[in-house]
Each structure stands twice: as structure tokens, then as C-alpha cells.
N, CA, C and O atoms as a Maestro MAE file, in Angstrom:
{
 s_m_m2io_version
 :::
 2.0.0
}

f_m_ct {
 s_m_title
 :::
 protein
 m_atom[204] {
  # First column is atom index #
  i_m_mmod_type
  r_m_x_coord
  r_m_y_coord
  r_m_z_coord
  i_m_residue_number
  s_m_chain_name
  s_m_pdb_residue_name
  s_m_pdb_atom_name
  i_m_atomic_number
  :::
  1 25 102.475 8.018 39.289 1 A "MET " " N  " 7
  2 3 101.607 7.923 38.135 1 A "MET " " CA " 6
  3 2 101.386 6.438 37.825 1 A "MET " " C  " 6
  4 15 102.349 5.735 37.522 1 A "MET " " O  " 8
  5 25 100.161 5.951 37.891 2 A "PRO " " N  " 7
  6 3 99.890 4.539 37.644 2 A "PRO " " CA " 6
  7 2 100.076 4.166 36.178 2 A "PRO " " C  " 6
  8 15 99.847 4.972 35.276 2 A "PRO " " O  " 8
  9 25 100.493 2.929 35.967 3 A "ILE " " N  " 7
  10 3 100.665 2.404 34.613 3 A "ILE " " CA " 6
  11 2 99.354 1.743 34.209 3 A "ILE " " C  " 6
  12 15 98.880 0.840 34.898 3 A "ILE " " O  " 8
  13 25 98.756 2.187 33.085 4 A "THR " " N  " 7
  14 3 97.465 1.655 32.662 4 A "THR " " CA " 6
  15 2 97.608 0.559 31.609 4 A "THR " " C  " 6
  16 15 96.716 -0.279 31.478 4 A "THR " " O  " 8
  17 25 98.699 0.546 30.861 5 A "ASP " " N  " 7
  18 3 98.895 -0.477 29.834 5 A "ASP " " CA " 6
  19 2 99.276 -1.799 30.511 5 A "ASP " " C  " 6
  20 15 100.292 -1.855 31.203 5 A "ASP " " O  " 8
  21 25 98.480 -2.867 30.326 6 A "PRO " " N  " 7
  22 3 98.753 -4.123 31.047 6 A "PRO " " CA " 6
  23 2 100.087 -4.767 30.655 6 A "PRO " " C  " 6
  24 15 100.720 -5.420 31.485 6 A "PRO " " O  " 8
  25 25 100.513 -4.595 29.426 7 A "GLU " " N  " 7
  26 3 101.780 -5.174 28.996 7 A "GLU " " CA " 6
  27 2 102.959 -4.486 29.701 7 A "GLU " " C  " 6
  28 15 103.887 -5.148 30.166 7 A "GLU " " O  " 8
  29 25 102.907 -3.169 29.770 8 A "LYS " " N  " 7
  30 3 103.958 -2.415 30.460 8 A "LYS " " CA " 6
  31 2 103.921 -2.668 31.958 8 A "LYS " " C  " 6
  32 15 104.964 -2.668 32.611 8 A "LYS " " O  " 8
  33 25 102.732 -2.882 32.513 9 A "LEU " " N  " 7
  34 3 102.599 -3.183 33.928 9 A "LEU " " CA " 6
  35 2 103.277 -4.503 34.267 9 A "LEU " " C  " 6
  36 15 103.968 -4.600 35.281 9 A "LEU " " O  " 8
  37 25 103.086 -5.528 33.423 10 A "GLN " " N  " 7
  38 3 103.733 -6.825 33.648 10 A "GLN " " CA " 6
  39 2 105.252 -6.702 33.591 10 A "GLN " " C  " 6
  40 15 105.953 -7.330 34.384 10 A "GLN " " O  " 8
  41 25 105.765 -5.898 32.661 11 A "ILE " " N  " 7
  42 3 107.211 -5.683 32.561 11 A "ILE " " CA " 6
  43 2 107.725 -5.002 33.820 11 A "ILE " " C  " 6
  44 15 108.769 -5.387 34.346 11 A "ILE " " O  " 8
  45 25 107.014 -4.002 34.305 12 A "ALA " " N  " 7
  46 3 107.430 -3.277 35.507 12 A "ALA " " CA " 6
  47 2 107.401 -4.176 36.734 12 A "ALA " " C  " 6
  48 15 108.318 -4.130 37.554 12 A "ALA " " O  " 8
  49 25 106.367 -4.988 36.869 13 A "ILE " " N  " 7
  50 3 106.269 -5.903 38.005 13 A "ILE " " CA " 6
  51 2 107.388 -6.932 37.964 13 A "ILE " " C  " 6
  52 15 108.001 -7.223 38.990 13 A "ILE " " O  " 8
  53 25 107.661 -7.486 36.780 14 A "ARG " " N  " 7
  54 3 108.722 -8.479 36.637 14 A "ARG " " CA " 6
  55 2 110.081 -7.870 36.987 14 A "ARG " " C  " 6
  56 15 110.901 -8.514 37.640 14 A "ARG " " O  " 8
  57 25 110.315 -6.643 36.557 15 A "HIS " " N  " 7
  58 3 111.600 -5.988 36.824 15 A "HIS " " CA " 6
  59 2 111.760 -5.654 38.309 15 A "HIS " " C  " 6
  60 15 112.859 -5.763 38.853 15 A "HIS " " O  " 8
  61 25 110.687 -5.253 38.956 16 A "THR " " N  " 7
  62 3 110.755 -4.812 40.343 16 A "THR " " CA " 6
  63 2 110.755 -5.969 41.341 16 A "THR " " C  " 6
  64 15 111.500 -5.937 42.321 16 A "THR " " O  " 8
  65 25 109.930 -6.990 41.103 17 A "PHE " " N  " 7
  66 3 109.712 -8.027 42.106 17 A "PHE " " CA " 6
  67 2 110.373 -9.363 41.801 17 A "PHE " " C  " 6
  68 15 110.233 -10.295 42.593 17 A "PHE " " O  " 8
  69 25 111.081 -9.495 40.695 18 A "ASN " " N  " 7
  70 3 111.715 -10.762 40.346 18 A "ASN " " CA " 6
  71 2 113.133 -10.809 40.909 18 A "ASN " " C  " 6
  72 15 114.093 -10.997 40.161 18 A "ASN " " O  " 8
  73 25 113.266 -10.641 42.217 19 A "VAL " " N  " 7
  74 3 114.557 -10.685 42.899 19 A "VAL " " CA " 6
  75 2 114.421 -11.474 44.194 19 A "VAL " " C  " 6
  76 15 113.332 -11.607 44.754 19 A "VAL " " O  " 8
  77 25 115.542 -11.988 44.649 20 A "MET " " N  " 7
  78 3 115.587 -12.673 45.929 20 A "MET " " CA " 6
  79 2 116.172 -11.708 46.955 20 A "MET " " C  " 6
  80 15 117.113 -10.971 46.659 20 A "MET " " O  " 8
  81 25 115.607 -11.716 48.165 21 A "ILE " " N  " 7
  82 3 116.067 -10.864 49.251 21 A "ILE " " CA " 6
  83 2 116.680 -11.739 50.331 21 A "ILE " " C  " 6
  84 15 116.105 -12.755 50.721 21 A "ILE " " O  " 8
  85 25 117.844 -11.340 50.810 22 A "CYS " " N  " 7
  86 3 118.504 -12.081 51.888 22 A "CYS " " CA " 6
  87 2 117.822 -11.743 53.204 22 A "CYS " " C  " 6
  88 15 117.595 -10.573 53.509 22 A "CYS " " O  " 8
  89 25 117.498 -12.758 53.974 23 A "ARG " " N  " 7
  90 3 116.852 -12.527 55.263 23 A "ARG " " CA " 6
  91 2 117.853 -12.080 56.325 23 A "ARG " " C  " 6
  92 15 117.455 -11.534 57.354 23 A "ARG " " O  " 8
  93 25 119.125 -12.302 56.095 24 A "LYS " " N  " 7
  94 3 120.139 -11.954 57.084 24 A "LYS " " CA " 6
  95 2 120.608 -10.504 56.934 24 A "LYS " " C  " 6
  96 15 120.682 -9.772 57.921 24 A "LYS " " O  " 8
  97 25 120.931 -10.077 55.679 25 A "CYS " " N  " 7
  98 3 121.492 -8.734 55.506 25 A "CYS " " CA " 6
  99 2 120.618 -7.821 54.649 25 A "CYS " " C  " 6
  100 15 120.876 -6.618 54.591 25 A "CYS " " O  " 8
  101 25 119.578 -8.364 53.973 26 A "GLY " " N  " 7
  102 3 118.661 -7.530 53.203 26 A "GLY " " CA " 6
  103 2 119.111 -7.202 51.804 26 A "GLY " " C  " 6
  104 15 118.490 -6.362 51.152 26 A "GLY " " O  " 8
  105 25 120.165 -7.825 51.310 27 A "ALA " " N  " 7
  106 3 120.683 -7.534 49.976 27 A "ALA " " CA " 6
  107 2 119.765 -8.091 48.897 27 A "ALA " " C  " 6
  108 15 119.116 -9.119 49.089 27 A "ALA " " O  " 8
  109 25 119.718 -7.392 47.748 28 A "ARG " " N  " 7
  110 3 118.970 -7.879 46.593 28 A "ARG " " CA " 6
  111 2 119.868 -8.804 45.786 28 A "ARG " " C  " 6
  112 15 121.023 -8.478 45.511 28 A "ARG " " O  " 8
  113 25 119.330 -9.960 45.409 29 A "ASN " " N  " 7
  114 3 120.080 -10.957 44.664 29 A "ASN " " CA " 6
  115 2 119.314 -11.329 43.401 29 A "ASN " " C  " 6
  116 15 118.105 -11.108 43.328 29 A "ASN " " O  " 8
  117 25 120.001 -11.896 42.398 30 A "PRO " " N  " 7
  118 3 119.306 -12.310 41.183 30 A "PRO " " CA " 6
  119 2 118.310 -13.429 41.472 30 A "PRO " " C  " 6
  120 15 118.414 -14.101 42.498 30 A "PRO " " O  " 8
  121 25 117.336 -13.635 40.566 31 A "PRO " " N  " 7
  122 3 116.274 -14.620 40.822 31 A "PRO " " CA " 6
  123 2 116.763 -16.052 41.002 31 A "PRO " " C  " 6
  124 15 116.131 -16.812 41.735 31 A "PRO " " O  " 8
  125 25 117.833 -16.441 40.381 32 A "GLY " " N  " 7
  126 3 118.312 -17.819 40.486 32 A "GLY " " CA " 6
  127 2 119.345 -18.034 41.573 32 A "GLY " " C  " 6
  128 15 119.975 -19.090 41.619 32 A "GLY " " O  " 8
  129 25 119.534 -17.066 42.440 33 A "ALA " " N  " 7
  130 3 120.585 -17.153 43.458 33 A "ALA " " CA " 6
  131 2 120.279 -18.240 44.478 33 A "ALA " " C  " 6
  132 15 119.133 -18.433 44.882 33 A "ALA " " O  " 8
  133 25 121.317 -18.937 44.879 34 A "GLU " " N  " 7
  134 3 121.204 -19.927 45.949 34 A "GLU " " CA " 6
  135 2 121.840 -19.417 47.239 34 A "GLU " " C  " 6
  136 15 121.471 -19.837 48.336 34 A "GLU " " O  " 8
  137 25 122.814 -18.493 47.087 35 A "LYS " " N  " 7
  138 3 123.464 -17.867 48.234 35 A "LYS " " CA " 6
  139 2 123.470 -16.362 48.027 35 A "LYS " " C  " 6
  140 15 123.423 -15.878 46.896 35 A "LYS " " O  " 8
  141 25 123.528 -15.631 49.126 36 A "CYS " " N  " 7
  142 3 123.575 -14.171 49.083 36 A "CYS " " CA " 6
  143 2 124.911 -13.712 48.510 36 A "CYS " " C  " 6
  144 15 125.957 -14.281 48.822 36 A "CYS " " O  " 8
  145 25 124.869 -12.681 47.674 37 A "ARG " " N  " 7
  146 3 126.100 -12.164 47.082 37 A "ARG " " CA " 6
  147 2 126.939 -11.395 48.092 37 A "ARG " " C  " 6
  148 15 128.149 -11.262 47.911 37 A "ARG " " O  " 8
  149 25 126.320 -10.889 49.150 38 A "ARG " " N  " 7
  150 3 127.037 -10.064 50.122 38 A "ARG " " CA " 6
  151 2 127.544 -10.871 51.313 38 A "ARG " " C  " 6
  152 15 128.726 -10.800 51.649 38 A "ARG " " O  " 8
  153 25 126.654 -11.644 51.960 39 A "CYS " " N  " 7
  154 3 127.049 -12.332 53.204 39 A "CYS " " CA " 6
  155 2 127.159 -13.849 53.037 39 A "CYS " " C  " 6
  156 15 127.531 -14.542 53.983 39 A "CYS " " O  " 8
  157 25 126.844 -14.372 51.857 40 A "ARG " " N  " 7
  158 3 126.932 -15.810 51.533 40 A "ARG " " CA " 6
  159 2 125.956 -16.683 52.322 40 A "ARG " " C  " 6
  160 15 126.159 -17.891 52.438 40 A "ARG " " O  " 8
  161 25 124.906 -16.079 52.860 41 A "SER " " N  " 7
  162 3 123.888 -16.836 53.575 41 A "SER " " CA " 6
  163 2 122.990 -17.544 52.560 41 A "SER " " C  " 6
  164 15 122.796 -17.049 51.449 41 A "SER " " O  " 8
  165 25 122.450 -18.689 52.936 42 A "LYS " " N  " 7
  166 3 121.523 -19.407 52.062 42 A "LYS " " CA " 6
  167 2 120.070 -19.127 52.413 42 A "LYS " " C  " 6
  168 15 119.163 -19.733 51.842 42 A "LYS " " O  " 8
  169 25 119.845 -18.218 53.345 43 A "ASN " " N  " 7
  170 3 118.505 -17.895 53.813 43 A "ASN " " CA " 6
  171 2 117.925 -16.768 52.951 43 A "ASN " " C  " 6
  172 15 117.987 -15.598 53.330 43 A "ASN " " O  " 8
  173 25 117.353 -17.129 51.777 44 A "LEU " " N  " 7
  174 3 116.809 -16.163 50.830 44 A "LEU " " CA " 6
  175 2 115.303 -16.337 50.703 44 A "LEU " " C  " 6
  176 15 114.760 -17.412 50.960 44 A "LEU " " O  " 8
  177 25 114.641 -15.258 50.301 45 A "ARG " " N  " 7
  178 3 113.206 -15.301 50.029 45 A "ARG " " CA " 6
  179 2 112.950 -14.448 48.797 45 A "ARG " " C  " 6
  180 15 113.779 -13.621 48.417 45 A "ARG " " O  " 8
  181 25 111.773 -14.661 48.167 46 A "TRP " " N  " 7
  182 3 111.362 -13.811 47.061 46 A "TRP " " CA " 6
  183 2 110.907 -12.468 47.589 46 A "TRP " " C  " 6
  184 15 110.359 -12.393 48.689 46 A "TRP " " O  " 8
  185 25 111.120 -11.413 46.836 47 A "LYS " " N  " 7
  186 3 110.617 -10.100 47.232 47 A "LYS " " CA " 6
  187 2 109.104 -10.155 47.225 47 A "LYS " " C  " 6
  188 15 108.503 -10.687 46.291 47 A "LYS " " O  " 8
  189 25 108.484 -9.610 48.258 48 A "ARG " " N  " 7
  190 3 107.025 -9.678 48.399 48 A "ARG " " CA " 6
  191 2 106.346 -8.711 47.459 48 A "ARG " " C  " 6
  192 15 106.832 -7.605 47.221 48 A "ARG " " O  " 8
  193 25 105.215 -9.141 46.925 49 A "TYR " " N  " 7
  194 3 104.396 -8.295 46.053 49 A "TYR " " CA " 6
  195 2 103.066 -8.064 46.733 49 A "TYR " " C  " 6
  196 15 102.288 -8.998 46.926 49 A "TYR " " O  " 8
  197 25 102.805 -6.815 47.098 50 A "ARG " " N  " 7
  198 3 101.533 -6.455 47.726 50 A "ARG " " CA " 6
  199 2 100.758 -5.581 46.774 50 A "ARG " " C  " 6
  200 15 101.290 -4.607 46.240 50 A "ARG " " O  " 8
  201 25 99.494 -5.927 46.556 51 A "LYS " " N  " 7
  202 3 98.666 -5.153 45.625 51 A "LYS " " CA " 6
  203 2 98.094 -3.928 46.267 51 A "LYS " " C  " 6
  204 15 97.375 -3.169 45.618 51 A "LYS " " O  " 8
  :::
 }
 m_bond[203] {
  # First column is bond index #
  i_m_from
  i_m_to
  i_m_order
  :::
  1 1 2 1
  2 2 3 1
  3 3 4 2
  4 3 5 1
  5 5 6 1
  6 6 7 1
  7 7 8 2
  8 7 9 1
  9 9 10 1
  10 10 11 1
  11 11 12 2
  12 11 13 1
  13 13 14 1
  14 14 15 1
  15 15 16 2
  16 15 17 1
  17 17 18 1
  18 18 19 1
  19 19 20 2
  20 19 21 1
  21 21 22 1
  22 22 23 1
  23 23 24 2
  24 23 25 1
  25 25 26 1
  26 26 27 1
  27 27 28 2
  28 27 29 1
  29 29 30 1
  30 30 31 1
  31 31 32 2
  32 31 33 1
  33 33 34 1
  34 34 35 1
  35 35 36 2
  36 35 37 1
  37 37 38 1
  38 38 39 1
  39 39 40 2
  40 39 41 1
  41 41 42 1
  42 42 43 1
  43 43 44 2
  44 43 45 1
  45 45 46 1
  46 46 47 1
  47 47 48 2
  48 47 49 1
  49 49 50 1
  50 50 51 1
  51 51 52 2
  52 51 53 1
  53 53 54 1
  54 54 55 1
  55 55 56 2
  56 55 57 1
  57 57 58 1
  58 58 59 1
  59 59 60 2
  60 59 61 1
  61 61 62 1
  62 62 63 1
  63 63 64 2
  64 63 65 1
  65 65 66 1
  66 66 67 1
  67 67 68 2
  68 67 69 1
  69 69 70 1
  70 70 71 1
  71 71 72 2
  72 71 73 1
  73 73 74 1
  74 74 75 1
  75 75 76 2
  76 75 77 1
  77 77 78 1
  78 78 79 1
  79 79 80 2
  80 79 81 1
  81 81 82 1
  82 82 83 1
  83 83 84 2
  84 83 85 1
  85 85 86 1
  86 86 87 1
  87 87 88 2
  88 87 89 1
  89 89 90 1
  90 90 91 1
  91 91 92 2
  92 91 93 1
  93 93 94 1
  94 94 95 1
  95 95 96 2
  96 95 97 1
  97 97 98 1
  98 98 99 1
  99 99 100 2
  100 99 101 1
  101 101 102 1
  102 102 103 1
  103 103 104 2
  104 103 105 1
  105 105 106 1
  106 106 107 1
  107 107 108 2
  108 107 109 1
  109 109 110 1
  110 110 111 1
  111 111 112 2
  112 111 113 1
  113 113 114 1
  114 114 115 1
  115 115 116 2
  116 115 117 1
  117 117 118 1
  118 118 119 1
  119 119 120 2
  120 119 121 1
  121 121 122 1
  122 122 123 1
  123 123 124 2
  124 123 125 1
  125 125 126 1
  126 126 127 1
  127 127 128 2
  128 127 129 1
  129 129 130 1
  130 130 131 1
  131 131 132 2
  132 131 133 1
  133 133 134 1
  134 134 135 1
  135 135 136 2
  136 135 137 1
  137 137 138 1
  138 138 139 1
  139 139 140 2
  140 139 141 1
  141 141 142 1
  142 142 143 1
  143 143 144 2
  144 143 145 1
  145 145 146 1
  146 146 147 1
  147 147 148 2
  148 147 149 1
  149 149 150 1
  150 150 151 1
  151 151 152 2
  152 151 153 1
  153 153 154 1
  154 154 155 1
  155 155 156 2
  156 155 157 1
  157 157 158 1
  158 158 159 1
  159 159 160 2
  160 159 161 1
  161 161 162 1
  162 162 163 1
  163 163 164 2
  164 163 165 1
  165 165 166 1
  166 166 167 1
  167 167 168 2
  168 167 169 1
  169 169 170 1
  170 170 171 1
  171 171 172 2
  172 171 173 1
  173 173 174 1
  174 174 175 1
  175 175 176 2
  176 175 177 1
  177 177 178 1
  178 178 179 1
  179 179 180 2
  180 179 181 1
  181 181 182 1
  182 182 183 1
  183 183 184 2
  184 183 185 1
  185 185 186 1
  186 186 187 1
  187 187 188 2
  188 187 189 1
  189 189 190 1
  190 190 191 1
  191 191 192 2
  192 191 193 1
  193 193 194 1
  194 194 195 1
  195 195 196 2
  196 195 197 1
  197 197 198 1
  198 198 199 1
  199 199 200 2
  200 199 201 1
  201 201 202 1
  202 202 203 1
  203 203 204 2
  :::
 }
}
């Protein structure tokens, strides 16, 4: 079910895509992470947002 309210849509997008993903093990990390919480790798990227 699509979200039509733009304010709620921004909250949902921020909650879903504001995470860092480890390129080595795929773990989700908080936005300010410098190292992976699981494997301690520094190879992180932002979660991709595709429209």
C-alpha cells in the first residue's frame, strides 16, 4: 500500500534508507558508523535508494 502523505513518506524513507551496509558481510550499521559492528571492516556504503 503506497504512502500518499509526503511527511509520512519522508519519515519512512529516512527510517528505511538511513543505514550503512557493510560490503564484506552485508550487516546493517547505524548511519554514523566507521566500522562494521559484525566483522569490524571499514568498507561501508550507504543503503541504496531506488525510486
